[in-house]
Backbone as CSV, one residue per row, in Angstrom:
resi,resn,N_x,N_y,N_z,CA_x,CA_y,CA_z,C_x,C_y,C_z
1,MET,7.907,201.131,61.138,6.665,201.827,61.481,6.828,203.319,61.176
2,ARG,5.842,203.895,60.495,5.866,205.327,60.208,5.645,206.097,61.494
3,GLN,6.272,207.276,61.589,6.132,208.073,62.805,6.061,209.548,62.457
4,LEU,5.521,210.307,63.398,5.393,211.752,63.256,6.294,212.418,64.269
5,GLU,7.007,213.466,63.858,7.846,214.236,64.769,7.291,215.653,64.869
6,GLN,6.978,216.071,66.079,6.402,217.389,66.318,7.296,218.204,67.240
7,HIS,7.511,219.476,66.880,8.201,220.396,67.781,7.154,220.996,68.705
8,VAL,7.302,220.773,69.997,6.327,221.248,70.972,7.057,222.042,72.054
9,PHE,6.276,222.794,72.833,6.837,223.546,73.955,6.077,223.179,75.219
10,ILE,6.825,222.932,76.284,6.246,222.540,77.564,6.427,223.702,78.542
11,LYS,5.336,224.134,79.132,5.398,225.234,80.098,5.872,224.700,81.436
12,SER,6.872,225.357,82.013,7.378,224.979,83.330,7.651,226.261,84.108
13,LYS,6.690,226.662,84.935,6.732,227.956,85.627,6.943,229.067,84.593
14,GLN,8.029,229.852,84.755,8.220,230.970,83.814,8.919,230.536,82.527
15,GLN,9.320,229.271,82.437,10.133,228.831,81.309,9.307,228.069,80.272
16,SER,9.829,228.069,79.058,9.237,227.313,77.955,10.284,226.311,77.478
17,LEU,10.006,225.027,77.667,10.958,223.977,77.347,10.726,223.475,75.923
18,SER,11.758,223.590,75.119,11.684,223.137,73.728,11.812,221.619,73.682
19,ALA,10.933,220.971,72.902,10.920,219.511,72.873,10.525,219.000,71.495
20,ILE,10.950,217.790,71.205,10.508,217.069,70.010,9.756,215.827,70.487
21,LEU,8.535,215.678,69.991,7.713,214.523,70.324,7.654,213.592,69.119
22,HIS,8.068,212.350,69.340,8.057,211.322,68.295,6.856,210.407,68.550
23,ILE,5.923,210.370,67.609,4.681,209.628,67.799,4.544,208.562,66.718
24,PRO,4.445,207.293,67.103,4.169,206.256,66.094,2.750,206.426,65.560
25,HIS,2.548,206.158,64.279,1.203,206.178,63.723,0.466,204.933,64.183
26,GLY,-0.783,205.104,64.558,-1.572,203.969,64.997,-2.212,204.233,66.337
27,GLU,-2.297,203.208,67.175,-2.969,203.322,68.455,-2.107,204.084,69.460
28,ARG,-2.711,204.397,70.611,-1.964,205.069,71.682,-0.803,204.187,72.123
29,SER,0.277,204.837,72.539,1.543,204.137,72.770,2.063,204.366,74.181
30,PRO,2.897,203.446,74.687,3.621,203.731,75.929,4.537,204.936,75.721
31,GLY,4.745,205.723,76.770,5.542,206.935,76.642,6.935,206.785,77.240
32,VAL,7.908,207.434,76.604,9.291,207.460,77.091,9.761,208.906,77.081
33,ILE,10.352,209.351,78.173,10.865,210.721,78.303,12.379,210.650,78.441
34,LEU,13.105,211.375,77.586,14.566,211.367,77.586,15.106,212.605,78.304
35,CYS,16.000,212.388,79.252,16.580,213.481,80.059,18.074,213.604,79.758
36,HIS,18.469,214.716,79.170,19.876,214.895,78.811,20.729,215.246,80.019
37,GLY,22.033,215.186,79.836,22.969,215.401,80.920,23.498,216.819,81.013
38,PHE,24.505,216.990,81.848,25.152,218.273,82.114,25.726,218.849,80.828
39,MET,25.380,220.114,80.539,25.801,220.833,79.326,25.293,220.148,78.050
40,GLY,24.264,219.315,78.187,23.729,218.609,77.021,22.490,219.278,76.465
41,ASN,21.821,218.579,75.573,20.567,219.048,74.987,19.818,217.861,74.397
42,LYS,18.671,218.125,73.804,17.790,217.066,73.327,18.319,216.337,72.090
43,ILE,19.393,216.822,71.499,20.012,216.120,70.367,20.964,215.049,70.884
44,GLY,21.806,215.422,71.841,22.745,214.475,72.432,24.045,214.371,71.666
45,GLN,25.079,213.923,72.366,26.357,213.688,71.706,26.163,212.619,70.632
46,HIS,26.852,212.816,69.506,26.707,211.996,68.286,25.239,211.668,68.003
47,ARG,24.373,212.687,68.231,22.927,212.625,67.953,22.265,211.434,68.666
48,LEU,22.764,211.101,69.840,22.312,209.897,70.526,20.819,209.930,70.847
49,PHE,20.303,211.088,71.301,18.890,211.158,71.652,17.993,211.164,70.411
50,VAL,18.466,211.744,69.340,17.693,211.700,68.085,17.555,210.253,67.629
51,LYS,18.674,209.553,67.600,18.653,208.156,67.138,17.850,207.268,68.082
52,THR,17.979,207.523,69.383,17.214,206.728,70.357,15.715,206.943,70.177
53,ALA,15.301,208.197,70.072,13.871,208.505,69.937,13.290,207.893,68.671
54,ARG,14.004,208.008,67.565,13.487,207.450,66.314,13.457,205.924,66.351
55,HIS,14.455,205.333,66.966,14.507,203.874,67.074,13.339,203.357,67.924
56,LEU,13.097,203.999,69.052,12.020,203.549,69.927,10.644,203.829,69.314
57,ALA,10.508,204.962,68.629,9.232,205.253,67.971,8.940,204.238,66.878
58,ASP,9.970,203.791,66.180,9.792,202.746,65.163,9.276,201.452,65.777
59,LYS,9.564,201.258,67.064,9.139,200.040,67.764,7.841,200.234,68.546
60,GLY,7.191,201.390,68.360,5.868,201.573,68.941,5.804,202.385,70.215
61,PHE,6.854,203.144,70.541,6.860,203.979,71.739,6.753,205.452,71.346
62,ALA,5.952,206.201,72.097,5.919,207.660,71.939,7.045,208.230,72.789
63,VAL,7.916,209.037,72.172,9.137,209.483,72.852,9.213,211.009,72.860
64,LEU,9.517,211.560,74.021,9.722,212.998,74.168,11.170,213.256,74.535
65,ARG,11.849,214.071,73.737,13.192,214.535,74.094,13.123,216.057,74.200
66,PHE,13.638,216.588,75.303,13.448,218.016,75.560,14.713,218.639,76.133
67,ASP,14.782,219.960,76.044,15.881,220.742,76.613,15.458,221.291,77.963
68,TYR,16.287,221.077,78.965,16.048,221.746,80.241,16.218,223.252,80.067
69,SER,15.656,224.043,80.965,15.784,225.496,80.865,17.258,225.890,80.925
70,GLY,17.600,226.886,80.114,18.989,227.318,80.008,19.831,226.435,79.119
71,CYS,19.208,225.436,78.491,19.920,224.495,77.618,19.232,224.442,76.248
72,GLY,20.004,224.117,75.233,19.428,223.939,73.900,18.598,225.127,73.461
73,ASP,17.368,224.839,73.010,16.466,225.881,72.494,15.474,226.379,73.534
74,SER,15.564,225.913,74.766,14.620,226.344,75.801,14.958,227.736,76.300
75,THR,13.993,228.366,76.920,14.233,229.665,77.541,14.996,229.469,78.857
76,GLY,15.402,230.577,79.443,16.120,230.519,80.717,17.613,230.680,80.543
77,ASP,18.296,230.858,81.664,19.741,231.072,81.671,20.428,229.915,82.372
78,HIS,21.559,229.490,81.831,22.263,228.342,82.374,22.746,228.586,83.803
79,ILE,22.933,229.834,84.177,23.415,230.137,85.526,22.415,229.687,86.592
80,ASN,21.144,229.503,86.210,20.113,229.070,87.152,19.972,227.549,87.215
81,LEU,20.844,226.840,86.512,20.808,225.381,86.508,20.939,224.826,87.923
82,SER,20.074,223.861,88.247,20.203,223.113,89.501,19.452,221.801,89.347
83,LEU,19.799,220.830,90.166,19.072,219.564,90.153,17.609,219.779,90.524
84,TYR,17.334,220.723,91.440,15.960,220.982,91.856,15.111,221.460,90.686
85,HIS,15.641,222.403,89.899,14.907,222.899,88.739,14.676,221.783,87.728
86,GLN,15.679,220.956,87.526,15.536,219.909,86.517,14.555,218.821,86.959
87,ILE,14.482,218.536,88.243,13.462,217.605,88.739,12.065,218.180,88.468
88,MET,11.864,219.444,88.780,10.580,220.089,88.539,10.224,220.058,87.051
89,GLU,11.205,220.354,86.205,10.938,220.370,84.765,10.676,218.968,84.222
90,THR,11.337,217.964,84.789,11.059,216.586,84.392,9.632,216.202,84.770
91,LYS,9.174,216.638,85.922,7.790,216.364,86.321,6.797,217.037,85.378
92,ASP,7.138,218.224,84.894,6.269,218.891,83.923,6.262,218.141,82.597
93,ALA,7.404,217.574,82.213,7.456,216.745,80.999,6.626,215.470,81.187
94,ILE,6.665,214.894,82.387,5.845,213.719,82.691,4.366,214.073,82.562
95,SER,3.962,215.214,83.089,2.565,215.642,82.991,2.149,215.809,81.540
96,PHE,3.033,216.413,80.744,2.740,216.593,79.319,2.479,215.248,78.648
97,MET,3.346,214.277,78.896,3.199,212.972,78.249,2.012,212.189,78.818
98,ASP,1.811,212.247,80.119,0.734,211.476,80.737,-0.637,211.955,80.275
99,ASN,-0.719,213.222,79.868,-1.993,213.784,79.410,-2.121,213.861,77.899
100,HIS,-1.102,213.392,77.173,-1.143,213.494,75.713,-2.057,212.411,75.127
101,PRO,-2.883,212.765,74.158,-3.828,211.786,73.598,-3.178,210.618,72.869
102,SER,-1.912,210.744,72.489,-1.226,209.651,71.789,-0.508,208.698,72.741
103,VAL,-0.540,209.006,74.038,0.196,208.223,75.025,-0.784,207.472,75.926
104,ILE,-0.484,206.210,76.215,-1.294,205.431,77.146,-1.091,206.002,78.546
105,LYS,-2.157,206.490,79.134,-2.052,207.117,80.455,-1.586,206.083,81.478
106,GLY,-0.630,206.494,82.307,-0.121,205.600,83.331,0.879,204.581,82.834
107,ASN,1.443,204.807,81.635,2.433,203.876,81.075,3.646,204.681,80.624
108,LEU,4.483,205.054,81.590,5.569,205.987,81.303,6.925,205.459,81.785
109,THR,7.937,205.723,80.963,9.331,205.437,81.287,10.106,206.744,81.282
110,VAL,10.974,206.950,82.270,11.892,208.084,82.251,13.297,207.526,82.068
111,LEU,14.002,208.043,81.073,15.355,207.598,80.719,16.294,208.783,80.803
112,GLY,17.394,208.637,81.527,18.344,209.731,81.647,19.771,209.283,81.405
113,LEU,20.579,210.215,80.932,22.008,209.989,80.699,22.819,210.861,81.658
114,SER,23.768,210.246,82.372,24.715,210.974,83.204,24.003,211.777,84.297
115,MET,24.154,213.107,84.332,23.423,213.891,85.315,21.928,213.789,85.065
116,GLY,21.535,213.614,83.803,20.126,213.390,83.498,19.599,212.109,84.103
117,ALA,20.476,211.098,84.249,20.076,209.857,84.917,19.876,210.097,86.408
118,CYS,20.729,210.926,86.989,20.565,211.306,88.399,19.232,212.025,88.592
119,VAL,18.923,212.966,87.705,17.651,213.691,87.762,16.487,212.721,87.580
120,ALA,16.623,211.788,86.637,15.563,210.803,86.399,15.314,209.966,87.647
121,ALA,16.393,209.531,88.307,16.258,208.720,89.522,15.586,209.518,90.636
122,LEU,16.009,210.758,90.834,15.425,211.599,91.872,13.951,211.875,91.585
123,THR,13.622,212.092,90.316,12.238,212.364,89.932,11.359,211.136,90.140
124,ALA,11.811,209.995,89.631,11.019,208.761,89.728,10.792,208.363,91.178
125,SER,11.750,208.678,92.036,11.629,208.307,93.448,10.477,209.020,94.143
126,GLY,10.078,210.185,93.611,9.003,210.945,94.234,7.783,211.122,93.355
127,ASP,7.688,210.346,92.269,6.569,210.504,91.329,6.100,209.122,90.900
128,ASN,4.961,208.685,91.439,4.494,207.327,91.152,3.893,207.163,89.757
129,ARG,3.936,208.228,88.947,3.513,208.086,87.550,4.577,207.391,86.706
130,VAL,5.794,207.278,87.235,6.890,206.638,86.505,6.842,205.135,86.765
131,ASN,6.589,204.357,85.705,6.508,202.896,85.826,7.853,202.215,85.636
132,ARG,8.674,202.808,84.776,9.971,202.220,84.449,11.025,203.324,84.431
133,LEU,12.235,202.943,84.858,13.334,203.895,84.956,14.547,203.300,84.254
134,ILE,15.183,204.104,83.395,16.372,203.656,82.674,17.499,204.652,82.946
135,LEU,18.618,204.137,83.458,19.756,204.983,83.811,20.942,204.626,82.934
136,TRP,21.349,205.576,82.084,22.532,205.402,81.236,23.695,206.150,81.882
137,ALA,24.789,205.439,82.169,25.998,206.041,82.750,25.649,207.025,83.859
138,PRO,24.937,206.554,84.893,24.350,207.490,85.860,25.339,208.103,86.845
139,VAL,25.104,209.362,87.140,25.728,210.029,88.275,25.012,209.542,89.528
140,ALA,25.760,209.005,90.489,25.174,208.506,91.735,25.532,209.367,92.932
141,ARG,26.687,210.051,92.859,27.156,210.913,93.945,27.350,212.300,93.345
142,PRO,26.289,213.090,93.257,26.331,214.340,92.479,27.504,215.244,92.785
143,PHE,27.751,215.495,94.053,28.821,216.431,94.392,30.177,215.887,93.956
144,GLU,30.467,214.654,94.284,31.750,214.053,93.938,31.906,213.882,92.428
145,ASP,30.860,213.361,91.788,30.950,213.071,90.349,31.054,214.334,89.502
146,LEU,30.205,215.316,89.795,30.206,216.542,88.984,31.412,217.415,89.282
147,LEU,31.867,217.439,90.545,33.081,218.198,90.847,34.294,217.570,90.185
148,GLY,34.241,216.241,89.968,35.318,215.587,89.241,35.390,216.032,87.797
149,ILE,34.242,216.459,87.252,34.200,216.952,85.874,34.482,218.453,85.820
150,VAL,33.833,219.207,86.682,33.921,220.671,86.640,35.220,221.179,87.268
151,GLY,35.591,220.594,88.414,36.782,221.042,89.124,36.435,221.985,90.272
152,TYR,37.177,221.878,91.348,36.904,222.668,92.551,37.141,224.157,92.328
153,GLU,38.003,224.494,91.356,38.283,225.914,91.152,37.028,226.670,90.719
154,HIS,36.142,226.002,89.977,34.902,226.665,89.551,33.954,226.845,90.724
155,MET,33.874,225.861,91.600,33.046,226.022,92.792,33.573,227.155,93.656
156,ASN,34.879,227.220,93.829,35.460,228.283,94.640,35.216,229.653,94.026
157,LYS,35.252,229.723,92.707,34.997,231.006,92.046,33.544,231.433,92.242
158,VAL,32.611,230.471,92.213,31.201,230.784,92.458,31.027,231.299,93.876
159,ILE,31.720,230.699,94.841,31.642,231.153,96.234,32.145,232.594,96.358
160,GLU,33.204,232.907,95.603,33.806,234.238,95.681,33.001,235.304,94.941
161,SER,32.531,234.960,93.724,31.940,235.996,92.868,30.497,235.735,92.452
162,GLY,29.950,234.566,92.757,28.554,234.276,92.430,28.352,233.485,91.163
163,CYS,29.380,233.414,90.303,29.244,232.636,89.075,30.630,232.252,88.555
164,SER,30.637,231.287,87.633,31.893,230.853,87.026,31.628,230.443,85.591
165,ASP,32.593,230.695,84.723,32.492,230.350,83.306,33.150,228.991,83.088
166,PHE,32.328,227.971,82.791,32.850,226.641,82.522,32.599,226.297,81.063
167,ASN,33.627,226.437,80.249,33.536,226.140,78.809,32.390,226.885,78.130
168,GLY,32.186,228.141,78.553,31.139,228.953,77.937,29.778,228.800,78.584
169,PHE,29.669,227.972,79.620,28.420,227.803,80.362,28.592,228.421,81.749
170,GLU,27.688,229.331,82.125,27.763,229.946,83.439,27.191,229.002,84.493
171,LEU,27.922,228.818,85.562,27.459,228.024,86.700,27.259,228.957,87.884
172,GLY,26.173,228.718,88.647,25.862,229.580,89.779,25.776,228.814,91.087
173,GLN,25.414,229.533,92.125,25.403,228.968,93.464,24.402,227.833,93.614
174,GLU,23.235,227.959,92.970,22.201,226.933,93.120,22.664,225.581,92.588
175,PHE,23.495,225.602,91.561,23.998,224.357,91.002,24.809,223.589,92.044
176,PHE,25.782,224.240,92.643,26.651,223.556,93.604,25.897,223.212,94.888
177,LYS,24.963,224.074,95.287,24.152,223.768,96.464,23.342,222.498,96.240
178,SER,22.755,222.354,95.044,21.927,221.179,94.763,22.766,219.905,94.715
179,LEU,24.021,220.015,94.271,24.892,218.837,94.263,25.171,218.356,95.681
180,ARG,25.329,219.318,96.600,25.651,218.968,97.987,24.471,218.350,98.731
181,THR,23.263,218.757,98.370,22.104,218.449,99.209,21.168,217.404,98.617
182,THR,21.542,216.740,97.532,20.728,215.657,96.982,21.493,214.346,97.076
183,ASN,20.759,213.276,97.356,21.362,211.956,97.501,20.499,210.938,96.753
184,PRO,20.747,210.758,95.455,19.894,209.848,94.679,19.942,208.405,95.165
185,LEU,21.061,207.974,95.728,21.145,206.601,96.224,20.240,206.389,97.430
186,GLU,19.999,207.427,98.174,19.049,207.339,99.288,17.617,207.493,98.780
187,GLU,17.415,208.459,97.898,16.066,208.728,97.396,15.487,207.555,96.607
188,ILE,16.330,206.859,95.855,15.812,205.803,94.980,15.248,204.624,95.769
189,LYS,15.504,204.585,97.053,14.902,203.545,97.892,13.382,203.641,97.896
190,SER,12.851,204.813,97.553,11.399,205.014,97.520,10.781,204.580,96.197
191,TYR,11.595,204.357,95.198,11.078,204.007,93.870,10.590,202.563,93.876
192,GLN,9.419,202.326,93.258,8.811,201.006,93.307,8.666,200.331,91.946
193,GLY,9.130,200.944,90.873,8.983,200.358,89.546,10.198,199.553,89.112
194,ASP,10.190,199.149,87.833,11.304,198.410,87.245,12.418,199.384,86.845
195,CYS,13.656,198.895,86.846,14.796,199.769,86.539,15.855,199.009,85.745
196,PHE,16.361,199.659,84.705,17.471,199.128,83.915,18.622,200.113,83.987
197,ILE,19.801,199.616,84.358,20.990,200.462,84.525,22.072,199.938,83.596
198,ILE,22.681,200.828,82.822,23.719,200.413,81.879,24.851,201.433,81.898
199,HIS,26.067,200.948,81.840,27.249,201.817,81.947,28.369,201.205,81.114
200,GLY,29.336,202.015,80.746,30.512,201.526,80.038,31.675,201.336,80.991
201,SER,32.408,200.240,80.833,33.552,199.996,81.715,34.687,200.973,81.460
202,GLY,34.688,201.626,80.284,35.736,202.583,79.951,35.361,204.032,80.199
203,ASP,34.316,204.267,80.975,33.866,205.630,81.265,34.888,206.344,82.151
204,ALA,35.525,207.371,81.581,36.541,208.123,82.320,35.961,209.330,83.043
205,GLU,34.677,209.644,82.822,34.049,210.812,83.439,33.247,210.452,84.680
206,VAL,32.442,209.396,84.578,31.633,208.925,85.699,31.881,207.430,85.822
207,ASP,32.526,207.018,86.893,32.950,205.629,87.040,31.764,204.668,87.005
208,SER,31.966,203.521,86.366,30.891,202.538,86.247,30.484,201.933,87.588
209,GLU,31.274,202.164,88.632,30.867,201.742,89.973,29.550,202.402,90.373
210,ASN,29.274,203.569,89.796,28.022,204.261,90.105,26.813,203.419,89.725
211,ALA,26.885,202.767,88.555,25.790,201.908,88.120,25.584,200.768,89.108
212,LYS,26.673,200.213,89.571,26.594,199.093,90.517,26.010,199.549,91.850
213,MET,26.306,200.794,92.246,25.742,201.329,93.485,24.221,201.396,93.401
214,TYR,23.707,201.948,92.304,22.258,202.014,92.120,21.652,200.609,92.173
215,TYR,22.260,199.689,91.464,21.746,198.322,91.390,21.704,197.678,92.771
216,GLU,22.753,197.833,93.545,22.806,197.220,94.870,21.753,197.817,95.795
217,VAL,21.559,199.135,95.729,20.541,199.773,96.568,19.150,199.237,96.221
218,LEU,18.857,199.127,94.927,17.546,198.632,94.509,17.367,197.157,94.858
219,LYS,18.425,196.386,94.672,18.331,194.939,94.895,18.154,194.600,96.367
220,THR,18.754,195.372,97.245,18.710,195.056,98.672,17.630,195.834,99.415
221,GLY,16.963,196.762,98.727,15.944,197.571,99.381,14.566,196.942,99.324
222,LYS,13.544,197.770,99.549,12.160,197.306,99.588,11.439,197.486,98.255
223,ASN,12.203,197.802,97.222,11.609,197.990,95.905,10.990,196.687,95.410
224,ARG,9.758,196.773,94.899,9.041,195.584,94.446,9.253,195.301,92.962
225,GLY,9.963,196.180,92.263,10.167,196.006,90.838,11.301,195.044,90.516
226,LYS,11.545,194.904,89.214,12.651,194.076,88.734,13.777,194.997,88.275
227,HIS,15.018,194.537,88.435,16.168,195.391,88.165,17.188,194.663,87.306
228,TRP,17.711,195.383,86.319,18.717,194.829,85.418,19.935,195.743,85.426
229,LEU,21.112,195.149,85.340,22.370,195.897,85.248,23.194,195.313,84.114
230,ARG,23.729,196.206,83.251,24.637,195.748,82.203,25.820,196.705,82.113
231,ILE,27.001,196.145,82.038,28.224,196.916,81.808,28.742,196.560,80.423
232,ILE,28.883,197.565,79.549,29.390,197.332,78.199,30.908,197.461,78.229
233,PRO,31.626,196.397,77.911,33.098,196.436,77.982,33.688,197.531,77.088
234,GLY,34.519,198.382,77.695,35.246,199.405,76.949,34.478,200.665,76.641
235,ALA,33.156,200.667,76.775,32.358,201.822,76.352,32.663,203.059,77.189
236,ASP,32.666,204.222,76.519,32.936,205.480,77.211,31.638,206.076,77.774
237,HIS,31.705,207.319,78.222,30.594,207.923,78.948,29.333,208.082,78.110
238,THR,29.504,208.370,76.825,28.328,208.580,75.971,28.187,207.495,74.909
239,PHE,28.851,206.360,75.102,28.704,205.200,74.212,28.983,205.610,72.754
240,SER,30.117,206.295,72.577,30.398,206.952,71.294,31.153,206.060,70.308
241,SER,30.556,204.946,69.992,30.978,204.149,68.841,29.739,203.445,68.312
242,ILE,29.758,203.038,67.060,28.595,202.381,66.461,28.255,201.103,67.230
243,LEU,29.270,200.343,67.626,29.038,199.095,68.355,28.424,199.364,69.723
244,TRP,29.007,200.291,70.491,28.488,200.579,71.835,27.071,201.134,71.757
245,GLU,26.851,202.005,70.789,25.520,202.585,70.620,24.498,201.493,70.291
246,LYS,24.873,200.556,69.433,23.984,199.447,69.068,23.656,198.594,70.291
247,GLN,24.666,198.289,71.095,24.443,197.497,72.298,23.542,198.243,73.279
248,LEU,23.765,199.547,73.392,22.961,200.383,74.286,21.491,200.364,73.876
249,LEU,21.220,200.610,72.605,19.839,200.696,72.136,19.148,199.343,72.160
250,GLU,19.862,198.294,71.801,19.263,196.959,71.819,18.897,196.546,73.244
251,SER,19.782,196.825,74.197,19.514,196.466,75.591,18.359,197.290,76.158
252,THR,18.329,198.562,75.801,17.256,199.437,76.263,15.909,198.981,75.732
253,LEU,15.855,198.671,74.448,14.605,198.206,73.847,14.160,196.883,74.456
254,GLU,15.096,195.989,74.701,14.764,194.696,75.300,14.110,194.912,76.674
255,PHE,14.659,195.811,77.462,14.075,196.114,78.763,12.658,196.653,78.601
256,LEU,12.482,197.619,77.697,11.168,198.239,77.516,10.114,197.233,77.054
257,GLU,10.523,196.276,76.260,9.568,195.309,75.715,9.255,194.171,76.670
258,THR,10.094,193.993,77.697,9.892,192.860,78.615,9.498,193.287,80.032
259,ALA,9.794,194.541,80.403,9.509,194.982,81.776,8.007,195.109,82.003
C-alpha cells in the first residue's frame, strides 16, 4: 500500500514536539501512536520505530512517531524530563491523532517501548480515548528499573547539585521524583481496553518479569478487555536482530488486526 510521510509539529504547552506522520493512501485509518523510551527518539534503536511505522502504514494504519520534549528534534531541555511531562505530551499526541482527518476518530492504539511503555500504560489508564495498548519490553517498576540502568550515583548527584550528566544527557530532580511517585501496575487497573505485552527473555536491562507483572494485573483485575502476553526467547531489550524484530512486528500486527 502506498503511503505518505509528513513531518509535523505537535504543540504541548510551551514545547513543540517533532513528529513523523505515516498515512496510508485511501480511506480514514485506525491510528497508532509510538512512544520511545529513555534517551530514545522517534527513529529508535536500529531504526525500529521507522520500520514499525512504515510496516503498519503498509497494512492500513495511520502511525505517529514523535520525540518527547528534550529528545530528538523537539524543543525543550532533557533536564526537565519526567514521567509526568511525558504523560501530558502523549495525551497531546493522542489529541492530534484523534482529530486528524486521516484517522478514524475513537480508534486509537498507544504503543510504547521500555520507559515509553510505562508512559503508555500510565496514559492509557487515565485516557479513555485509548482503545488498544501495546507494551514492548515495559518498565513496570519505574524507580527500581530505571535506577538499575542509571545507577544510584546519578540520583545522589542530583540530590546534591540539582543535575547529573548521564552519557551526555542531563537528568534533574523531576525525573527521579516521578520515578518514585508513579505506579503503573496500580494505575493500569483502571484501563479497560485490549492490551498486548511482549518482552525478550534475554533482556538484560529490564527483566521480562515486568511483562508478566502487567499481564497478571490485567488478567486478575476488573479490566473488560482481552490481554495477550508473548516472550521472545533470547531477545534483548530492543529486539536487535532481524529475527527478533520480525517476530515483534508480526505479533504486533496480528494483535492490531484481531483486537
